[in-house]
C-alpha positions in Angstrom: 1.8 -36.3 15.6 0.7 -36.1 19.2 2.1 -33.7 21.9 4.1 -32.0 19.2 3.5 -29.5 16.4 1.1 -30.2 14.1 1.6 -31.3 10.5 -1.2 -29.6 8.9 -4.0 -27.5 9.3 -7.9 -27.9 9.2 -11.3 -25.7 8.7 -14.4 -26.9 9.9 -16.1 -25.5 6.8 -15.7 -24.8 3.1 -13.8 -22.9 1.0 -16.0 -20.3 -0.4 -13.0 -18.1 -2.1 -10.3 -19.6 -4.2 -7.7 -17.7 -2.3 -8.7 -19.8 0.8 -8.2 -23.3 -1.0 -6.3 -25.7 0.2 -2.9 -26.4 -1.8 -1.3 -29.5 -3.0 1.7 -29.4 -5.4 4.9 -31.0 -6.8 6.5 -28.5 -8.3 4.8 -29.0 -11.9 1.5 -29.2 -11.6 -0.7 -27.7 -8.8 -4.0 -28.2 -7.3 -6.3 -25.7 -5.2 -9.1 -27.5 -3.7 -11.7 -25.9 -2.3 -16.1 -26.1 -3.0 -19.0 -27.0 -0.9 -20.9 -30.0 0.4 -22.8 -30.0 -3.0 -19.7 -29.3 -5.2 -15.7 -30.3 -5.2 -13.5 -28.1 -7.4 -10.3 -29.0 -7.9 -7.8 -25.9 -9.8 -5.4 -27.4 -11.8 -2.4 -25.2 -12.4 0.7 -25.9 -13.8 4.7 -24.2 -13.8 4.7 -23.7 -18.1 1.0 -22.1 -18.1 1.9 -18.6 -19.5 -0.3 -16.8 -21.5 1.0 -14.7 -25.0 1.2 -11.1 -24.4 2.8 -9.5 -27.2 5.3 -10.8 -30.1 8.6 -11.8 -29.5 10.6 -8.8 -30.7 9.5 -7.0 -27.7 10.4 -9.8 -25.4 14.1 -9.5 -26.4 16.7 -7.2 -24.7 17.1 -3.6 -25.7 19.8 -2.6 -28.1 21.5 -0.1 -26.3 25.3 -1.1 -26.1 26.6 1.7 -28.4 24.7 4.5 -26.3 26.4 2.9 -23.1 29.7 5.2 -23.2 27.9 8.6 -24.0 25.4 7.6 -20.7 28.3 7.1 -18.2 29.6 10.2 -19.4 27.1 12.1 -18.6 26.3 10.1 -15.4 29.8 10.9 -14.6 29.8 14.7 -15.6 26.7 15.1 -13.2 23.4 14.6 -14.8 21.3 13.0 -12.6 18.4 12.2 -14.8 20.9 11.0 -17.9 20.0 7.3 -17.6 15.8 8.5 -17.6 16.5 8.6 -22.0 18.2 5.3 -22.0 16.4 3.1 -23.8 14.7 2.0 -26.9 11.2 3.7 -26.5 9.1 0.7 -26.2 6.4 1.1 -23.5 6.2 -1.2 -20.4 6.1 -4.9 -21.6 5.1 -7.5 -18.8 6.2 -11.0 -19.2 3.9 -13.5 -19.9 1.3 -14.0 -17.5 0.7 -17.5 -15.5 -2.8 -18.5 -15.5 -5.0 -21.4 -14.1 -5.8 -24.6 -16.6 -9.7 -25.2 -15.4 -11.3 -26.8 -12.6 -12.0 -30.2 -12.1 -15.6 -30.3 -11.2 -17.6 -32.7 -9.3 -21.1 -31.9 -8.5 -23.3 -33.6 -6.1 -27.5 -33.6 -5.7 -28.4 -31.1 -3.1 -27.9 -33.4 0.0 -28.2 -32.4 3.9 -27.2 -28.8 4.1 -26.9 -29.4 8.2 -24.6 -32.1 7.9 -21.0 -31.2 9.3 -18.7 -30.2 6.7 -14.6 -30.9 7.5 -11.4 -30.2 5.4 -7.8 -30.7 6.0 -4.5 -30.9 4.7 -1.7 -33.1 6.0 1.6 -31.4 5.2 3.4 -34.7 5.8 1.7 -36.1 2.8 0.8 -33.5 0.6 -3.3 -34.7 0.9 -6.2 -32.4 0.7 -9.6 -34.2 2.6 -12.8 -33.1 2.5 -15.6 -34.9 4.0 -19.4 -34.4 4.6 -22.1 -36.9 5.5 -21.3 -40.2 3.8 -18.3 -39.0 1.1 -15.0 -38.2 1.3 -12.8 -36.4 -0.9 -9.1 -36.5 -1.2 -6.2 -35.0 -3.2 -2.6 -34.8 -3.9 -0.4 -34.2 -6.4 2.3 -37.3 -7.3 6.0 -36.3 -7.1 6.4 -39.7 -8.3 4.3 -39.8 -11.3 3.8 -36.3 -12.1 -0.2 -36.3 -11.9 -2.7 -35.1 -9.7 -4.6 -37.7 -7.9 -8.4 -37.3 -6.5 -10.6 -40.2 -4.9 -13.8 -39.8 -3.8 -16.0 -42.3 -1.8 -19.2 -42.7 -0.4 -21.8 -46.0 -0.1 -24.1 -44.9 -3.4 -22.2 -41.8 -5.0 -23.8 -39.6 -7.7 -21.5 -37.0 -9.4 -21.7 -35.1 -12.4 -18.0 -34.8 -13.7 -16.3 -32.3 -16.0 -13.6 -30.1 -16.7 -15.2 -26.3 -16.4 -12.8 -23.4 -18.0 -14.9 -20.7 -16.8 -12.5 -19.5 -13.6 -12.3 -15.3 -13.0 -10.1 -13.3 -15.7 -10.5 -15.9 -18.9 -10.2 -14.1 -22.0 -13.2 -14.1 -24.1 -11.3 -15.4 -27.2 -10.1 -18.5 -25.7 -10.9 -21.0 -27.8 -12.2 -24.2 -25.7 -12.9 -27.5 -27.1 -14.0 -30.6 -24.5 -13.9 -34.4 -25.3 -15.6 -37.0 -23.2 -15.5 -40.7 -23.8 -16.1 -43.6 -22.2 -13.4 -46.3 -21.3 -13.5 -50.1 -20.0 -12.6 -48.1 -16.4 -14.9 -45.6 -16.6 -14.0 -42.3 -19.1 -11.6 -40.1 -20.1 -12.4 -36.5 -20.2 -10.3 -33.6 -21.8 -10.1 -30.1 -22.2 -8.0 -27.9 -25.0 -8.1 -24.0 -24.8 -6.1 -22.0 -27.4 -4.7 -18.9 -26.5 -6.3 -16.2 -28.7 -4.0 -15.4 -31.7 -1.4 -18.0 -31.0 -0.5 -21.4 -32.0 0.0 -21.9 -28.6 -2.1 -24.2 -26.5 -2.9 -26.3 -23.5 -4.7 -29.9 -22.8 -6.2 -31.2 -19.6 -6.7 -34.9 -19.6 -8.5 -36.9 -16.6 -8.9 -40.5 -16.3 -11.8 -41.2 -14.4 -12.0 -45.1 -13.1 -15.3 -45.8 -11.3 -15.9 -48.7 -9.1 -19.6 -49.9 -9.3 -22.9 -48.0 -10.7 -23.2 -46.3 -14.3 -21.4 -44.0 -16.3 -22.6 -42.5 -19.0 -22.1 -39.3 -21.2 -23.4 -36.0 -20.2 -21.7 -33.5 -22.2 -19.2 -31.8 -21.7 -18.3 -34.7 -19.1 -20.1 -37.7 -17.4 -22.4 -38.8 -15.0 -21.6 -41.3 -12.2 -24.3 -43.1 -10.3 -24.4 -45.9 -7.9 -20.7 -45.8 -7.5 -18.9 -46.7 -4.6 -15.4 -44.8 -5.6 -14.1 -42.7 -8.2 -10.5 -42.3 -8.9 -9.6 -39.3 -11.5 -6.2 -38.8 -12.6 -5.3 -35.6 -14.2 -2.3 -34.3 -16.3 -1.9 -30.4 -18.5 0.2 -30.5 -21.1 1.3 -26.7 -23.2 2.1 -27.3 -26.7 1.4 -26.1 -30.1 -0.6 -28.1 -32.5 -3.2 -30.8 -31.1 -2.1 -32.8 -28.3 -2.7 -36.9 -29.1 -5.7 -36.7 -25.7 -5.6 -40.7 -26.8 -1.8 -41.3 -26.5 -2.1 -39.5 -22.5 -4.7 -41.3 -21.8 -2.9 -44.8 -22.3 -0.3 -43.0 -20.4 -2.2 -42.4 -17.4 -3.7 -45.7 -17.6 -0.1 -47.1 -18.0 0.7 -45.6 -15.1 2.0 -48.3 -12.0 -1.2 -49.3 -10.0 -3.3 -46.4 -11.8 -6.4 -47.6 -9.9 -4.9 -47.8 -6.8 -5.4 -44.8 -4.7 -2.9 -45.8 -1.9 -0.2 -47.6 -3.7 0.1 -44.2 -5.9 0.0 -42.6 -2.7 2.6 -44.5 -1.1 5.1 -43.6 -4.3 4.9 -40.5 -3.6 5.1 -40.1 -0.1 8.7 -41.9 -0.4 9.9 -38.4 -2.3 7.7 -36.1 -0.4 7.5 -36.9 3.3 11.1 -37.5 3.3 11.5 -34.0 2.3 9.1 -32.5 4.6 10.1 -34.0 7.6 13.7 -33.2 7.7 13.3 -30.4 9.4 10.8 -29.4 12.2 10.3 -26.8 14.8 8.6 -27.2 17.8 7.8 -24.3 20.2 6.3 -25.8 23.2 2.7 -24.0 22.1 -0.3 -25.0 24.1 -1.9 -28.2 22.9 -5.2 -26.8 22.7 -4.1 -23.4 20.7 -2.5 -26.5 18.2 -6.3 -28.2 17.8 -7.5 -24.9 16.5 -8.6 -24.8 13.1 -6.2 -22.6 10.7 -8.7 -19.4 11.1 -8.8 -19.5 14.7 -5.2 -19.2 15.1 -4.8 -16.5 13.0 -7.9 -14.7 14.5 -6.1 -15.3 17.7 -2.5 -13.9 15.9 -2.9 -10.4 18.2 -2.5 -12.4 21.5 0.9 -12.5 23.5 1.1 -16.5 22.8 1.8 -16.7 19.2 3.4 -20.5 19.4 0.9 -22.6 17.9 0.5 -20.4 14.8 4.2 -19.8 14.5 4.4 -23.7 14.6 1.7 -24.0 12.3 3.1 -21.2 9.8 6.5 -22.8 9.7 5.0 -26.0 8.6 2.7 -24.7 6.4 5.4 -22.5 4.8 7.9 -25.5 4.2 4.9 -27.3 2.7 4.0 -25.1 0.6 7.4 -24.0 -0.8 8.4 -27.8 -1.5 5.5 -28.2 -3.0 5.4 -25.1 -5.4 9.3 -26.4 -6.3 10.2 -28.6 -8.7 10.9 -27.6 -12.5 10.8 -24.2 -11.4 10.8 -22.7 -8.0 8.1 -21.0 -6.6 6.2 -17.8 -8.4 5.1 -14.9 -7.0 1.9 -16.8 -6.6 3.8 -20.1 -5.8 2.2 -22.9 -8.0 -0.8 -21.6 -7.7 -3.8 -19.1 -9.0 -7.5 -19.5 -9.6 -7.9 -16.3 -11.5 -6.2 -15.2 -15.0 -5.7 -11.8 -13.8 -2.5 -12.7 -11.6 -0.8 -9.1 -10.4 2.6 -8.8 -11.7 1.7 -11.6 -14.2 2.4 -14.3 -11.5 6.2 -13.8 -12.5 9.3 -15.0 -10.7 10.5 -10.8 -9.5 14.0 -12.1 -9.2 15.5 -8.4 -7.6 13.8 -9.2 -4.0 10.8 -11.8 -4.0 12.1 -15.1 -5.7 15.7 -14.9 -3.5 13.3 -14.0 0.1 11.3 -17.0 -0.8 13.7 -19.6 -1.3 16.0 -17.8 1.5 15.5 -21.3 3.8 16.1 -23.9 1.1 19.9 -24.3 2.3 19.8 -24.2 6.0 16.3 -26.2 6.2 17.7 -29.0 3.9 15.5 -28.5 1.3 18.0 -29.6 -2.1 14.6 -29.9 -3.8 13.7 -26.5 -3.6 17.7 -25.4 -4.6 17.3 -27.4 -7.6 14.6 -25.7 -8.8 16.3 -22.7 -8.4 19.2 -24.0 -10.4 16.9 -24.9 -13.5 15.2 -21.8 -13.3 19.1 -20.0 -13.7 20.8 -22.4 -15.9 18.1 -22.6 -18.3 18.3 -18.7 -18.8 21.8 -18.5 -19.4 22.0 -18.2 -23.0 19.2 -15.3 -22.4 21.4 -13.5 -19.8 24.5 -13.7 -22.3 21.8 -11.9 -24.6 20.9 -9.2 -22.0 24.8 -8.9 -21.4 25.8 -8.0 -25.4 22.8 -6.2 -26.0 22.6 -3.9 -23.2 26.0 -3.6 -22.1 28.4 -4.6 -24.8 30.2 -7.5 -22.6 31.3 -10.6 -22.4 29.3 -12.7 -19.6 25.8 -12.5 -18.2 23.3 -10.0 -16.7 19.9 -11.3 -15.2 16.6 -9.9 -15.7 14.4 -8.5 -12.9 11.6 -10.7 -14.2 11.0 -13.8 -15.9 8.0 -15.8 -16.6 10.2 -18.9 -16.5 10.6 -19.5 -20.3 12.6 -16.3 -21.3 15.8 -14.6 -19.3 15.7 -11.8 -21.7 15.6 -8.5 -19.8 12.2 -6.8 -21.6 10.7 -5.7 -18.4 11.5 -2.0 -17.8 10.3 1.6 -18.7 12.0 5.3 -17.9 10.3 4.7 -14.1 11.6 1.4 -13.5 14.7 1.4 -15.2 15.1 -3.0 -14.4 17.2 -3.3 -17.9 19.9 -1.2 -15.9 20.3 -3.5 -12.5 23.3 -5.8 -12.8 23.8 -7.4 -9.5 21.1 -9.8 -10.3 23.6 -13.0 -11.5 25.0 -13.1 -8.3 22.1 -12.3 -6.3 20.5 -15.5 -8.0 23.9 -17.8 -7.9 24.6 -17.2 -4.4 21.7 -19.6 -2.9 23.5 -21.8 -5.3 26.9 -21.4 -3.9 25.7 -22.0 -0.2 23.8 -25.0 -1.2 27.6 -26.7 -2.5 28.6 -25.1 1.0 25.9 -27.4 2.8 27.1 -30.2 0.7 30.7 -29.9 0.6 31.1 -30.0 -3.5 31.3 -28.1 -6.3 28.2 -28.0 -8.8 30.4 -27.6 -11.9 27.4 -25.8 -13.3 27.6 -23.2 -11.1 31.1 -22.9 -11.1 31.1 -22.1 -14.5 28.3 -19.5 -14.4 30.2 -17.4 -11.5 32.8 -17.5 -14.2 30.4 -15.8 -16.7 29.9 -13.1 -13.7 32.9 -12.5 -13.5 33.8 -11.9 -17.1 31.1 -9.6 -17.0 32.3 -7.2 -14.6 35.7 -7.5 -16.1 34.4 -6.0 -19.5 32.2 -3.5 -17.9 34.1 -2.5 -14.8 36.3 0.3 -16.9 35.2 3.7 -16.0 37.4 5.0 -12.6 37.0 7.7 -10.3 40.3 9.8 -9.1 41.5 7.9 -6.4 41.4 4.6 -8.7 38.6 3.0 -7.8 36.8 1.2 -10.6 32.6 2.7 -10.8 29.6 0.9 -11.3 27.9 3.1 -14.0 25.2 3.1 -14.3 23.8 1.2 -11.5 20.5 0.7 -9.9 19.1 0.1 -6.7 16.0 -2.1 -6.7 13.4 -0.4 -6.9 14.2 3.0 -5.6 16.1 6.1 -6.5 17.6 9.1 -4.5 16.1 12.1 -3.2 17.6 14.0 -5.3 18.4 12.1 -8.4 17.0 9.9 -11.2 16.7 6.4 -11.5 19.6 5.4 -13.1 22.9 6.4 -11.3 26.4 5.5 -9.9 27.6 2.8 -7.1 24.6 1.6 -5.9 25.5 -0.3 -2.7 23.9 -3.8 -4.1 25.8 -3.4 -7.2 29.0 -2.8 -5.0 28.4 -6.1 -2.9 27.2 -7.9 -5.8 30.1 -7.2 -7.9 32.8 -8.0 -4.9 31.3 -11.0 -3.9 30.9 -12.3 -7.3 34.4 -11.6 -8.2 35.9 -13.2 -5.1 33.7 -16.1 -5.5 34.6 -17.3 -8.8 37.9 -16.4 -8.1 37.4 -18.7 -5.2 37.1 -21.5 -7.9 39.0 -20.6 -11.0 42.6 -20.0 -10.3 43.3 -19.3 -13.7 42.1 -16.1 -13.3 42.0 -15.3 -9.5 44.7 -12.8 -9.1 42.8 -10.7 -11.8 39.6 -11.2 -10.5 40.7 -10.2 -7.0 42.4 -7.0 -8.0 39.6 -6.3 -9.6 37.4 -6.9 -6.4 40.2 -4.8 -4.6 39.3 -1.8 -6.9 35.7 -1.3 -6.0 34.8 1.6 -3.6 34.1 1.1 -0.4 30.7 1.3 1.0 29.6 5.3 2.1 28.1 6.3 5.6 25.8 9.2 5.3 25.4 12.3 7.4 23.0 10.0 9.4 25.2 7.5 10.5 23.5 5.0 8.2 25.0 2.7 5.3 24.1 4.9 2.1 22.2 3.1 -0.3 24.6 4.7 -2.7 27.9 5.5 -2.6 28.6 8.0 -4.8 28.8 11.2 -3.1 25.5 14.0 -2.6 23.2 11.3 -3.2 20.7 11.3 -1.0 18.7 8.5 0.7 15.3 7.6 0.0 14.7 6.2 3.3 10.8 5.1 3.0 10.9 2.3 0.8 9.6 -1.6 0.6 12.8 -3.1 -0.7 16.3 -3.2 1.2 18.6 -3.9 -1.6 21.6 -1.9 0.0 21.8 -4.1 2.8 22.7 -7.0 0.4 25.8 -7.5 2.4 24.3 -8.1 5.4 21.6 -10.7 4.1 21.9 -12.5 2.3 26.1 -12.0 2.3 28.2 -12.3 4.8 30.4 -9.1 3.6 29.2 -7.0 6.7 28.8 -8.7 9.9 28.9 -7.5 13.7 31.5 -9.7 14.0 34.4 -8.4 10.8 33.2 -5.6 10.2 31.4 -3.5 13.1 31.8 -0.4 12.2 30.2 -1.4 9.0 27.5 -3.2 10.7 26.5 -0.1 13.1 25.8 1.6 10.0 23.9 -0.9 8.5 21.8 -1.2 11.5 21.0 2.5 11.5 19.9 2.3 7.9 17.8 -0.2 8.7 16.3 1.4 11.7 15.7 4.6 9.1 14.0 2.4 6.6 10.2 2.9 6.0 7.9 0.0 5.3 6.3 2.1 2.6 3.4 0.5 1.2 3.7 -2.7 3.6 4.7 -5.2 1.4 5.3 -8.3 2.9 8.4 -9.2 1.5 9.4 -5.5 3.0 8.8 -6.6 6.3 10.2 -10.2 6.3 13.3 -9.1 4.4 13.7 -6.5 7.1 13.3 -9.1 9.8 16.1 -11.1 8.2 18.6 -8.6 7.7 17.7 -7.6 11.7 18.3 -11.1 12.5 22.0 -11.2 11.1 22.6 -7.6 13.0 21.5 -9.7 16.5 18.3 -7.3 16.9 15.8 -9.5 18.6 13.6 -6.8 18.6 13.4 -5.5 15.4 13.0 -9.6 13.9 9.9 -9.3 17.0 8.5 -6.2 15.2 8.8 -7.0 11.5 7.2 -10.4 12.5 4.5 -8.8 14.4 3.7 -6.4 11.7 3.3 -10.0 9.4 0.8 -11.8 12.0 -1.0 -8.5 13.2 -1.3 -7.4 9.3 -3.8 -9.9 8.1 -1.6 -11.2 5.9 -2.7 -15.2 5.6 -5.5 -16.8 4.2 -7.3 -19.4 6.0 -5.2 -22.1 3.4 -2.2 -20.4 5.3 -1.2 -18.9 1.7 -0.4 -15.6 2.6 -1.0 -12.1 0.6 1.4 -8.8 -0.7 -0.7 -6.6 1.2 -2.2 -6.4 4.7 -6.3 -7.4 4.8 -5.6 -10.7 2.3 -4.9 -8.2 -0.9 -3.3 -9.8 -3.9 -2.6 -13.5 -3.6 1.3 -13.5 -3.0 3.8 -16.5 -1.5 6.4 -14.2 0.0 5.3 -14.2 3.3 4.4 -18.0 3.6 7.5 -19.0 1.8 9.8 -16.6 3.7 8.5 -17.2 7.4 10.5 -20.1 8.0 13.7 -18.4 6.8 13.1 -15.5 9.5 12.7 -17.8 12.1 15.5 -19.9 11.0 17.7 -17.2 11.1 16.9 -15.7 14.5 17.9 -19.1 16.0 20.8 -20.2 14.2 23.5 -18.7 11.7 26.6 -20.1 9.7 29.3 -19.1 7.3 32.1 -21.8 5.7 33.7 -21.0 9.3 31.3 -19.8 11.7 28.3 -20.7 13.9 26.4 -18.4 15.9 23.6 -19.8 18.0 20.6 -17.5 19.1 21.9 -14.3 17.5 18.4 -12.8 17.8 16.0 -15.0 19.9 12.8 -12.8 20.3 10.5 -12.6 23.6 7.8 -14.2 21.9 9.6 -17.5 21.7 11.1 -18.2 24.9 11.4 -22.0 24.8 11.4 -24.6 22.0 13.6 -26.8 19.4 14.2 -26.9 15.9 15.7 -30.3 14.4 17.6 -30.9 11.2 18.8 -27.5 10.3 22.1 -28.0 8.0 25.0 -25.3 8.2 27.7 -24.1 5.7 30.5 -26.2 7.2 28.6 -29.1 6.4 27.3 -30.1 10.1 23.5 -30.9 11.1 22.3 -29.0 14.2 19.4 -29.4 16.7 18.8 -26.8 19.0 16.9 -26.5 22.2 16.4 -23.9 24.5 14.2 -23.7 28.0 13.3 -20.2 29.4 15.3 -20.4 32.0 17.7 -19.1 29.7 19.7 -22.9 29.2 20.0 -24.0 25.4 21.5 -27.2 23.9 23.1 -27.9 20.6 24.1 -31.0 18.9 25.6 -30.9 16.3 26.6 -33.5 13.9 29.3 -32.9 11.3 30.2 -34.3 8.0 33.3 -32.8 7.9 36.5 -32.3 10.1 36.9 -28.5 10.1 37.7 -25.6 12.9 34.8 -23.1 13.0 34.5 -20.2 15.1 31.4 -20.9 17.7 29.4 -17.7 18.7 26.5 -17.5 21.1 25.5 -15.1 23.9 27.9 -16.1 26.0 30.9 -15.2 23.8 33.3 -16.6 21.0 35.3 -20.0 21.3 37.0 -21.7 18.4 35.5 -25.3 18.2 37.2 -28.3 16.3 34.7 -30.7 14.8 35.3 -34.5 13.6 33.7 -35.9 10.8 31.3 -38.1 12.2 31.7 -37.4 16.1 28.8 -35.4 17.7 29.4 -32.3 19.6 27.1 -31.2 22.4 26.9 -27.7 23.4 25.9 -26.2 26.6 24.9 -22.3 25.9 23.5 -19.6 27.7 20.7 -17.6 26.1 21.2 -14.3 28.2 
């Protein structure tokens, strides 16, 4: 966009590593587009592609409920290691690993190696483009038709086309079969891969439409010579038995305008572009910086002017988050991987990573992301019920810490990581759905019903009390940390207390028939504890010592994403939380730890700490040239946490809201002296556009969808603000 932020990125050379591949996706299929002047490679992925890795019995929750009372007795009697034996003895079982399907390979004859090569991705359209000499290749993944679309054009194309399963880490026993037949429009290619020792398989089908020239079979693919255009439509399915390839080819052929790239793209844009363009960030970056390729911006990230880089990372994060969300929300790797050996199974880690990645969804007006998150939650509720019954002997639901997207059973745990003891997960995973309901002003009945199930769990689980009548969370677990002087499973982890209180009160608000009972139970939960260092303790149980150097900040769940602890209503607790944040180490420099730190710092109005945490990520070489991120510094371990969470940090430092409060510019860092953000949604039903200038003046325009009185908080002070649906309000603010 001339004169404004760049909504895309580009590189002047090919991507030699799949991690640098430009990305496209529709929340079902994903495409990693990379290669070189003589070979286009598009790695195909799909959210359903998870590899079998054990028998079904080990994927079920452990049956431990009968032993729970004895464990509770021991923990309350002071046995600090009692929980370490509370397992069924199984070894650590990872959930089914996410993996790529295959690559669509388009080989060309060796050409002019000195010709300029240029590749780019347009965030507004989802298209990746590569061009060299006389040829151009474009790829997008359609949100309208659920198909990967690729078009290659040149005056005289010669292409060797095949579906290639040879990707890093592919198991030796993978049973692969190829198919290729000529058709009136060109060819139909297929690849079936059956997992070793399983009746599960997946099949990819590519319909090839050729304009001009000749097409002939050259197993395992086809050779096209003399064409001016080749259009490829690709889908992949996971299945048992055999897939009817002919029927799938017919389905691709029967798509409306199946032979027109432009019309296929047009239907996709009606969904993708509309969603992407709802929110934009403009940090008034230097036009010369905006024109640079992404790799150059990343190389210059240590400079004082980071505006162009932050603009592009905000745009890229928003694009990748939308592209990874559809049938499911983003995995640890988003929707993409070029390697079968995905770290941590490429799963959904629900005790931190998933919610951090999707943290911007409500405010940044991406209901598509929240709907994908809701699909994961509601599809797995039956498994969550099994977890509650098997482990705790209760009604209601308990969410797992890890899921592959298929099973919601708690099966990934060990003595060292007793993730099966974590009871806060259901509230943590439902909180974004509650926030979504608040922004739109209506209750999703599915969320309302699920909240009741969480409350039923706590009714059955919170049966032990202390000598002051407080109900106790026992056993309790703070992901993925332990006290300095005790075992992993303990009593009254701060996150568990906040989650139980929030779940009971939120469910009470939606279920008047149970409200008195659930509010009374919430009132009996113990308060948070401030330790001898003046910090909010990670465990409220007396005598448990904090372990400060850790990547997770679970104990500050009450600060973010909840509103339980804030500088306005609970200033003493907020001060203790701020002290806890100050004492927290970064442990292994995980990207999610730094950005989680920044989100909490923004809620506590600490702009310097926000700047430091963001700086750790920008200076740590976390981003590939694709602008997808890594888990560790120096681009170690492909991971979407930083890419997807960074937009949420930038939003939280500018605008925060609750159903009754708007906070403007709570934590504006020095690296953002001027700018504007447009289209943010609030939890009281208004849309906010905000601009700010180096001279300290700022202006917010509110477009309310509901009539409501809120509290307005700015750096200048506090005042009530009456909003009337349909009447814009313009607010002048001083940033200092």
